[in-house]
FIDODO-154649 format. One record per atom (N, C-alpha, C, O): residue in three letters; x, y, z. Coordinates in steps of 0.1 Angstrom, whole numbers, padded with zeros to 4 digits, always signed. Each point is the difference from the previous one (the first is absolute). Layout:
N
ALAXYZ;...
// end
This chain:
181
MET+0654+0637+0841;MET+0014-0003+0003;MET-0001-0010+0012;MET-0006+0004+0011;ASN+0012-0016-0012;ASN+0000-0009+0011;ASN+0012+0002+0009;ASN+0012-0001-0005;ARG-0014+0004+0017;ARG+0011+0001+0010;ARG-0001-0012+0009;ARG-0011-0005+0003;PRO+0023+0001+0002;PRO-0001-0011+0010;PRO-0007+0004+0013;PRO+0001+0011+0004;GLN-0009-0020+0001;GLN-0007+0002+0012;GLN+0009+0002+0012;GLN+0010-0008+0002;THR-0012+0018+0006;THR+0008+0002+0012;THR-0009-0003+0012;THR-0012+0003-0001;SER+0018-0008+0012;SER-0008-0002+0012;SER-0003+0013+0007;SER+0006+0010-0003;ALA-0016-0011+0011;ALA-0005+0012+0008;ALA+0012+0004+0008;ALA+0002+0013+0002;LYS+0006-0022+0004;LYS+0011+0004+0008;LYS+0011+0008-0008;LYS+0005+0009+0005;GLU-0003-0014-0017;GLU+0010+0007-0008;GLU-0005+0014-0004;GLU+0008+0010+0000;ARG-0021-0009-0003;ARG-0006+0013-0004;ARG+0001+0010+0012;ARG+0003+0011-0001;LEU-0006-0017+0013;LEU+0001+0009+0012;LEU+0014+0004+0003;LEU+0002+0012+0004;GLU+0008-0021-0006;GLU+0014+0004+0002;GLU+0004+0011-0010;GLU+0007+0009+0004;ARG-0012-0010-0016;ARG+0003+0010-0010;ARG-0006+0014+0004;ARG+0007+0010-0001;ILE-0019-0011+0005;ILE-0007+0013+0005;ILE+0007+0005+0012;ILE+0002+0013+0001;ARG+0002-0021+0008;ARG+0007+0004+0012;ARG+0013+0007-0004;ARG+0003+0011+0006;ALA+0005-0016-0015;ALA+0012+0006-0005;ALA-0002+0013-0006;ALA+0007+0010+0002;LEU-0018-0009-0010;LEU-0003+0013-0007;LEU-0004+0010+0010;LEU+0005+0012-0001;VAL-0013-0015+0011;VAL-0004+0009+0010;VAL+0012+0005+0008;VAL+0001+0012+0003;ILE+0008-0021+0001;ILE+0012+0004+0008;ILE+0009+0009-0008;ILE+0006+0010+0005;SER-0005-0012-0018;SER+0009+0008-0009;SER-0007+0013-0005;SER+0007+0008-0006;ALA-0020-0007+0008;ALA-0007+0012-0005;ALA+0005+0013+0007;ALA+0002+0000+0012;ALA+0000+0010-0019;ALA+0004+0013+0006;ALA-0011+0006+0007;ALA-0011+0001-0006;PRO+0013+0004+0018;PRO-0011+0006+0007;PRO-0003+0015-0005;PRO+0010+0006-0006;VAL-0022-0002+0007;VAL-0003+0014-0004;VAL+0005+0009+0011;VAL-0003-0001+0012;LYS+0013+0010-0015;LYS+0006+0009+0010;LYS-0008+0013+0000;LYS-0002+0006+0011;GLU-0003-0001-0022;GLU-0007+0013-0001;GLU-0011-0002-0010;GLU+0001-0007-0010;ILE-0011+0016+0011;ILE-0010+0001-0010;ILE-0001+0015-0003;ILE-0003+0008+0008;SER+0005-0005-0021;SER-0002+0014-0004;SER-0012+0000-0010;SER-0005-0010-0004;SER+0001+0023+0002;SER-0012+0002-0008;SER+0003+0012-0009;SER+0006+0010+0004;ASP-0012-0011-0016;ASP+0000+0012-0009;ASP-0012-0002-0009;ASP-0009-0007+0003;THR+0008+0015-0014;THR-0012+0000-0008;THR-0002-0013-0007;THR-0011-0004-0004;ALA+0022-0004+0002;ALA-0001-0013-0006;ALA-0006-0011+0009;ALA-0006-0010-0005;GLY+0008+0011+0018;GLY-0004-0010+0009;GLY+0009-0001+0012;GLY+0008+0008+0003;LEU-0009-0020+0003;LEU+0009-0004+0012;LEU+0012-0007-0006;LEU+0000-0007-0010;HIS+0012+0010+0017;HIS+0012-0007-0004;HIS+0006-0007+0012;HIS+0003+0006+0010;LEU-0002-0019-0011;LEU+0006-0008+0010;LEU+0015+0000-0001;LEU+0005-0003-0011;GLU+0002+0007+0021;GLU+0014+0002-0001;GLU+0007-0009+0010;GLU-0005-0003+0011;THR+0017-0002-0015;THR+0009-0008+0008;THR+0014+0005+0000;THR+0003+0010-0007;ASP+0006-0015+0015;ASP+0014+0004+0000;ASP+0006-0001-0014;ASP-0002-0010-0007;GLY+0009+0020+0003;GLY+0007+0000-0012;GLY+0015-0004+0001;GLY+0004-0004+0011;MET+0003+0005-0021;MET+0014-0004+0000;MET+0008+0010+0010;MET+0009-0004+0007;ASP-0013+0017-0008;ASP+0005+0009+0010;ASP-0009+0000+0012;ASP-0012+0004-0001;PRO+0017-0007+0013;PRO-0008-0001+0012;PRO-0008+0013+0003;PRO-0010-0001+0007;ALA+0015+0012-0011;ALA-0006+0013+0003;ALA-0013+0002-0009;ALA-0008+0009+0003;GLU+0007-0017-0014;GLU-0011+0003-0009;GLU-0009-0013-0002;GLU+0005-0011+0002;THR-0018+0013-0004;THR-0008-0011-0003;THR-0003-0002-0015;THR+0003+0009-0007;GLU-0007-0021+0004;GLU-0003-0003-0014;GLU-0015-0004-0001;GLU-0005-0007+0009;VAL-0002+0012-0020;VAL-0014-0004-0002;VAL+0000-0015-0005;VAL+0007-0003-0010;MET-0014-0005+0017;MET-0001-0014-0004;MET-0014-0003-0007;MET-0001-0010-0007;ALA-0008+0019+0010;ALA-0013-0002-0007;ALA-0008+0013+0001;ALA+0001+0008+0010;SER-0009-0005-0020;SER-0009+0011+0000;SER-0014-0004-0001;SER-0003-0009-0008;VAL-0006+0015+0016;VAL-0014-0004+0000;VAL-0008+0012-0004;VAL+0000+0010+0007;PRO-0006-0011-0019;PRO-0008+0012-0004;PRO-0012+0003+0009;PRO-0005-0009+0007;HIS+0000+0021-0006;HIS-0011+0004+0008;HIS-0012-0008-0004;HIS-0009-0002+0009;THR+0008-0003-0021;THR-0012-0007-0005;THR+0000-0014+0005;THR-0010-0007-0001;CYS+0020+0002+0008;CYS+0001-0014+0005;CYS-0010-0001+0011;CYS-0001+0008+0009;PRO-0008-0019-0010;PRO-0010-0002+0011;PRO+0007-0001+0014;PRO+0011-0005+0001;THR-0018+0009+0009;THR+0005+0001+0013;THR+0005-0014+0005;THR+0011-0001+0006;ALA-0018-0010-0008;ALA+0004-0013+0004;ALA+0013-0004-0006;ALA+0009-0006+0006;ASN-0008+0009-0019;ASN+0013-0004-0007;ASN+0012+0009+0005;ASN+0011-0005+0002;ARG-0014+0017+0001;ARG+0010+0009+0005;ARG+0005-0005+0013;ARG+0012-0001+0003;GLU-0021-0003+0006;GLU+0003-0006+0013;GLU+0009-0013-0001;GLU+0010-0001+0007;LEU-0014-0007-0017;LEU+0008-0012-0002;LEU+0014+0003-0005;LEU+0010-0006+0005;LEU-0009+0016-0013;LEU+0014+0004-0005;LEU+0008+0006+0011;LEU+0012-0003+0001;LEU-0018+0011+0008;LEU+0007+0006+0011;LEU+0005-0011+0010;LEU+0011+0002+0006;LYS-0018-0013-0005;LYS+0003-0010+0009;LYS+0005-0013-0007;LYS-0002-0011+0004;HIS+0009+0013-0015;HIS+0005-0011-0009;HIS+0008-0010+0007;HIS-0001-0012-0004;ALA+0008+0015+0014;ALA+0008-0010+0008;ALA-0006-0004+0013;ALA+0001-0011+0005;GLU-0008+0021+0001;GLU-0006-0003+0013;GLU-0011-0010+0000;GLU+0000-0009+0009;ILE-0009+0009-0019;ILE-0011-0009+0000;ILE+0004-0014-0002;ILE-0004-0009+0008;PRO+0013+0006-0018;PRO+0004-0014-0002;PRO+0008-0005+0013;PRO-0001-0012+0003;ALA+0009+0021+0003;ALA+0007-0004+0012;ALA-0009-0004+0011;ALA+0002-0010+0007;GLN-0013+0017-0005;GLN-0010-0004+0010;GLN-0006-0013-0004;GLN-0002-0008+0009;LEU-0002+0006-0021;LEU-0006-0013-0004;LEU+0010-0011+0002;LEU-0004-0011+0004;ILE+0017+0013-0007;ILE+0009-0011+0002;ILE+0001-0003+0015;ILE+0001-0012+0004;ARG-0001+0022+0005;ARG+0000-0002+0014;ARG-0012-0008+0005;ARG+0001-0009+0008;MET-0012+0012-0014;MET-0013-0008+0003;MET+0001-0014-0004;MET-0004-0009+0007;VAL+0010+0006-0019;VAL+0002-0013-0006;VAL+0009-0008+0010;VAL-0002-0012+0003;ASP+0013+0018+0001;ASP+0010-0006+0009;ASP-0007-0004+0013;ASP+0002-0010+0005;ALA-0010+0020+0001;ALA-0006-0003+0012;ALA-0010-0011-0001;ALA-0001-0009+0009;LEU-0007+0008-0020;LEU-0009-0010-0002;LEU+0007-0014-0001;LEU-0005-0010+0005;LYS+0016+0010-0012;LYS+0008-0012-0002;LYS+0005-0005+0014;LYS-0001-0012+0003;GLN+0006+0021+0005;GLN+0004-0004+0014;GLN-0012-0006+0008;GLN+0002-0009+0007;LEU-0013+0016-0008;LEU-0012-0005+0008;LEU-0004-0013-0005;LEU-0003-0009+0008;THR+0003+0006-0021;THR-0004-0013-0006;THR+0010-0010+0005;THR-0005-0011+0004;GLU+0018+0014-0004;GLU+0010-0010+0004;GLU-0002-0004+0015;GLU+0001-0011+0003;ARG-0004+0021+0005;ARG-0002-0002+0014;ARG-0013-0009+0002;ARG+0000-0009+0008;GLN-0011+0013-0015;GLN-0012-0008+0001;GLN+0002-0015-0004;GLN-0005-0009+0006;ASN+0012+0007-0017;ASN+0003-0013-0005;ASN+0008-0008+0010;ASN-0002-0012+0003;ALA+0012+0019+0003;ALA+0008-0007+0011;ALA-0008-0004+0012;ALA+0001-0011+0005;ASP-0010+0021-0001;ASP-0009-0003+0011;ASP-0009-0012-0003;ASP-0003-0008+0008;LEU-0002+0008-0020;LEU-0009-0011-0005;LEU+0007-0013+0001;LEU-0006-0010+0004;ASN+0018+0010-0010;ASN+0008-0013+0001;ASN+0002-0005+0014;ASN+0000-0012+0003;ALA+0004+0022+0006;ALA+0002-0004+0014;ALA-0013-0006+0006;ALA+0001-0010+0007;LEU-0012+0017-0010;LEU-0013-0006+0006;LEU-0003-0013-0006;LEU-0005-0009+0007;ARG+0008+0007-0020;ARG-0003-0013-0006;ARG+0009-0011+0006;ARG-0005-0011+0003;LEU+0017+0014+0000;LEU+0009-0010+0007;LEU-0005-0003+0014;LEU+0000-0011+0004;LYS-0004+0022+0003;LYS-0005-0003+0014;LYS-0012-0009+0000;LYS-0002-0008+0008;LEU-0007+0011-0018;LEU-0012-0008-0001;LEU+0003-0015-0003;LEU-0005-0009+0006;GLU+0015+0007-0015;GLU+0004-0014-0003;GLU+0007-0006+0012;GLU-0003-0012+0003;GLU+0011+0019+0005;GLU+0007-0005+0012;GLU-0010-0004+0010;GLU+0002-0010+0008;LYS-0014+0017-0007;LYS-0010-0003+0010;LYS-0010-0011-0005;LYS-0010-0002+0007;GLY+0013-0004-0018;GLY-0008-0011-0005;GLY-0011+0005-0009;GLY-0009-0008-0003;GLY+0009+0020-0001;GLY-0010+0005-0009;GLY+0002-0005-0014;GLY+0010-0007-0002;SER-0019+0008-0006;SER+0001-0005-0014;SER+0011+0007-0007;SER+0002+0012+0001;PRO+0007-0020-0008;PRO+0011+0006-0007;PRO-0005+0009-0011;PRO-0011-0003-0006;ALA+0018+0013+0003;ALA-0003+0009-0011;ALA+0000-0008-0013;ALA+0009-0009-0002;LYS-0017+0013-0007;LYS+0000-0006-0013;LYS+0013+0003-0008;LYS+0004+0012+0000;ASP+0002-0022-0006;ASP+0012+0003-0008;ASP-0003+0003-0014;ASP-0001-0009-0009;TYR-0002+0022+0006;TYR-0003+0004-0013;TYR+0011-0002-0010;TYR-0002-0002-0012;ALA+0014+0003+0017;ALA+0012-0002-0009;ALA+0000-0014-0006;ALA+0002-0002-0012;ALA-0005-0008+0020;ALA+0000-0014-0004;ALA-0012-0002-0009;ALA+0001-0007-0011;GLU-0012+0013+0014;GLU-0012-0001-0008;GLU+0002+0006-0014;GLU-0004-0006-0010;CYS+0011+0017+0010;CYS+0003+0007-0013;CYS+0009-0009-0008;CYS-0001-0002-0013;ALA+0011-0004+0019;ALA+0010-0009-0007;ALA-0008-0012-0006;ALA+0003-0004-0012;MET-0012-0002+0019;MET-0008-0011-0005;MET-0009+0004-0011;MET+0000-0007-0011;LYS-0007+0019+0012;LYS-0009+0004-0010;LYS+0008+0003-0013;LYS-0005-0003-0011;CYS+0017+0009+0012;CYS+0008+0004-0012;CYS+0004-0012-0008;CYS+0005+0001-0011;SER-0006-0013+0017;SER+0004-0012-0007;SER-0012-0008-0006;SER+0002-0009-0008;GLU-0014+0014+0011;GLU-0012-0007-0005;GLU-0003+0005-0014;GLU+0000+0012-0003;PRO-0004-0021-0006;PRO-0003+0003-0014;PRO-0011+0010-0001;PRO+0000+0010-0008;ALA-0011-0011+0016;ALA-0011+0009+0000;ALA+0004+0014+0004;ALA-0005+0009-0006;PHE+0013-0008+0016;PHE+0004+0013+0005;PHE+0009+0007-0011;PHE+0000+0012-0002;LYS+0008-0020-0004;LYS+0009+0005-0011;LYS-0009+0006-0012;LYS+0003+0010-0005;ALA-0014-0018+0002;ALA-0009+0005-0011;ALA-0006+0013+0005;ALA-0002+0009-0008;PHE-0002-0008+0021;PHE-0006+0012+0005;PHE+0009+0012-0001;PHE-0003+0011-0004;MET+0016-0014+0008;MET+0010+0011-0001;MET+0003+0004-0014;MET+0002+0012-0003;GLU-0003-0021-0006;GLU+0001+0004-0015;GLU-0011+0008-0004;GLU+0001+0011-0007;ALA-0014-0015+0011;ALA-0012+0007-0005;ALA-0001+0014+0007;ALA-0003+0010-0006;ARG+0005-0009+0019;ARG-0002+0012+0008;ARG+0012+0009+0001;ARG-0002+0012+0002;HIS+0014-0018-0002;HIS+0011+0009+0002;HIS+0011-0001-0011;HIS+0011+0005+0002;GLY-0015-0010-0013;GLY+0008+0000-0012;GLY+0013-0007+0000;GLY+0010+0004-0006;VAL-0009-0015+0014;VAL+0013-0008+0001;VAL+0002-0006-0014;VAL-0009-0006-0006;ALA+0021+0008+0001;ALA+0003-0006-0014;ALA+0004-0015+0001;ALA+0005-0004+0011;ARG-0008-0003-0021;ARG+0003-0014-0001;ARG+0015-0001-0003;ARG+0006+0009-0006;PRO+0000-0020+0010;PRO-0005-0011+0007;PRO-0003+0004+0015;PRO+0007+0008+0006;LEU-0017-0014-0001;LEU-0005+0003+0014;LEU+0008-0008+0010;LEU-0005-0010+0006;THR+0017+0014-0003;THR+0009-0006+0009;THR-0004+0004+0014;THR-0006+0011+0002;ASP+0010-0019+0008;ASP-0003+0004+0014;ASP+0007+0014+0003;ASP-0006+0008+0007;GLU+0018-0007-0012;GLU+0008+0013+0003;GLU-0007+0012-0006;GLU-0001+0010+0006;ARG-0004-0011-0018;ARG-0007+0011-0007;ARG-0013+0004+0008;ARG-0003+0011+0002;VAL-0004-0022+0002;VAL-0013+0003+0007;VAL+0003+0006+0014;VAL-0007+0009+0004;THR+0017-0014+0002;THR+0004+0005+0013;THR+0004+0015-0001;THR-0004+0008+0008;ASP+0012-0005-0018;ASP+0005+0014-0002;ASP-0012+0009-0003;ASP-0001+0011+0006;ALA-0009-0016-0014;ALA-0012+0008-0003;ALA-0008+0002+0012;ALA-0006+0011+0003;ALA+0005-0022+0005;ALA-0008+0001+0013;ALA+0006+0011+0009;ALA-0007+0008+0006;ARG+0020-0009-0004;ARG+0007+0010+0008;ARG-0002+0014-0005;ARG-0002+0009+0008;LYS+0003-0007-0021;LYS-0002+0013-0006;LYS-0015+0005+0003;LYS-0002+0011+0004;ALA-0007-0020-0007;ALA-0014+0004+0002;ALA-0004+0003+0015;ALA-0008+0008+0003;LEU+0015-0016+0006;LEU-0002+0002+0014;LEU+0008+0011+0006;LEU-0001+0004+0012;MET+0010+0002-0020;MET+0009+0011+0004;MET+0008-0004+0012;MET+0001+0007+0010;ILE+0006-0019-0011;ILE+0009-0005+0010;ILE+0013-0003-0006;ILE+0001-0003-0012;ALA+0010+0003+0020;ALA+0013-0004-0004;ALA+0002-0015+0001;ALA+0008-0006-0008;SER-0015+0000+0018;SER+0002-0014+0002;SER-0013-0006+0005;SER-0008+0007+0006;ARG+0006-0020-0008;ARG-0013-0006+0005;ARG+0000+0001+0015;ARG-0011+0000+0006;ALA+0022+0000+0001;ALA+0001+0001+0015;ALA-0008+0013+0004;ALA-0005+0000+0011;ASP+0005+0010-0019;ASP-0007+0012+0003;ASP-0015-0002+0003;ASP-0007+0007+0007;LEU+0001-0018-0013;LEU-0014-0003+0002;LEU-0003-0004+0015;LEU-0011+0002+0004;ASN+0021-0007+0003;ASN-0001-0003+0014;ASN+0003+0011+0009;ASN-0002-0001+0012;LYS+0009+0011-0017;LYS+0004+0011+0008;LYS-0008+0013-0001;LYS+0000+0008+0009;ASP-0006-0006-0021;ASP-0007+0013-0003;ASP-0015-0003-0002;ASP-0004-0007-0008;ARG-0004+0013+0017;ARG-0014-0002+0000;ARG-0006+0004-0013;ARG-0009-0007-0005;GLN+0013+0018-0001;GLN-0006+0005-0013;GLN+0004-0010-0011;GLN-0008-0003-0009;ALA+0020-0002+0009;ALA+0004-0010-0010;ALA-0008-0013+0002;ALA-0005-0006-0010;ALA+0002+0002+0022;ALA-0008-0012+0003;ALA-0014+0002-0005;ALA-0006-0009-0006;ALA+0001+0021+0008;ALA-0014+0004-0005;ALA+0000-0001-0015;ALA-0010-0005-0006;ARG+0020+0011-0001;ARG+0001-0001-0014;ARG+0000-0015-0005;ARG-0006-0003-0010;TRP+0014-0005+0017;TRP+0000-0014-0004;TRP-0013-0007+0002;TRP-0005-0007-0009;ARG-0002+0010+0020;ARG-0013-0006+0002;ARG-0010+0004-0011;ARG-0008-0007-0005;ALA+0009+0020+0001;ALA-0009+0005-0011;ALA+0004-0007-0013;ALA-0009-0003-0008;MET+0022+0001+0005;MET+0004-0007-0012;MET-0006-0015+0000;MET-0004-0004-0010;VAL+0005-0002+0021;VAL-0005-0014+0001;VAL-0015+0000-0002;VAL-0005-0009-0007;LYS-0002+0019+0013;LYS-0015+0001-0003;LYS-0003+0002-0015;LYS-0009-0006-0005;ASP+0017+0015-0001;ASP-0001+0002-0014;ASP+0002-0012-0008;ASP-0007-0004-0010;PHE+0018-0004+0014;PHE+0003-0013-0007;PHE-0012-0010+0002;PHE-0004-0006-0010;ASP-0001+0005+0022;ASP-0011-0009+0002;ASP-0012+0004-0008;ASP-0007-0009-0006;ALA+0004+0022+0005;ALA-0012+0004-0009;ALA+0003-0002-0014;ALA-0009-0004-0008;TRP+0022+0006+0003;TRP+0004-0003-0014;TRP-0002-0014-0003;TRP-0004-0003-0012;LYS+0007-0006+0021;LYS-0001-0015-0003;LYS-0014-0004-0003;LYS-0002-0009-0008;ARG-0008+0015+0014;ARG-0014-0004-0001;ARG-0005+0004-0013;ARG-0012-0003-0003;
// end
């Protein structure tokens, strides 16, 4: 079954919404059948069983089920913290780059412009067709879109702002140079 591709950001937002809406485990009861995870029921005085875990369930699986909302919530907080750290580092890097240029240092390489030029070259278009499956006709726009997708960027400008994106671009150019030979 072919499903449309969703971006990592969209998938994370869906997971975030699921975790927020997940019912917390209020009580855990046990009987001969196993553990029963309970949450608030329609009547506030009574709980409802939302899942039963048999005694034969492996310990690691049982632990995952017991923490069904807690673990993804922690992972989402870690992803958010990493995103903030990366954004701060990129901002710091851009500020340092500007200071260097103001003091007469060599200007930073404009990877966005380089990418735009490469995407219009016939040899690079052929490379993108061979290595990244760009469909014909090989227009500048199709090649640019495929390059952005392969580089995991929203805009070519990201190549000048994001160190990891710039590194992926340099790797793609190296791959292209090797492919030409």
